[in-house]
C-alpha positions, 0 to 999 in steps of 0.5 A: 499500500506504502509503494502504492501511494509513494508511486502517485504522490509527488514530493518537492525536496527542494531546499530538503539539502538544507534543512538537513544539513541546520538540523544536524548542526542543531543536533550538533549543539545540543549534544555540544551543550551535555557532553563538554568533550571534544573526543566523539566530535573529533573521532566523528569527524576524523573518520567522516574525512578518511571514509570519503577520502578511502570510500567514497562509495561508502561514505556513510557505512564505513564512517558510522562503523569506524566511529562505532569501534572507536567509541566503543573502544573509548567507552567500553559497557560497563567500566565509569567513565567518571 
C-alpha cells in the first residue's frame, strides 16, 4: 500500500539539503552542551574524512562503523567513565 501511495504522490525536495544540514548543526550544538568533551566530535570528523577519502561510494556506512568501533574502544560498556 505504501509503494502504491508513494508512486502516486509527488514530493518536491527543494531545500531539503539545507534543512538536513541545519538539523545536524542544531543536534551537534545540543550534544556539545550536554557532553562538553571534544573526543566524540573529533572521532566523527576524522572517520568521516577518512571514509570519504578511501571509500567515497560507501562513506556513510564506513564512517559510522569506524566511529562506533572507536567510541566503543574508548567507552567500554560496563566501565565507569568518571
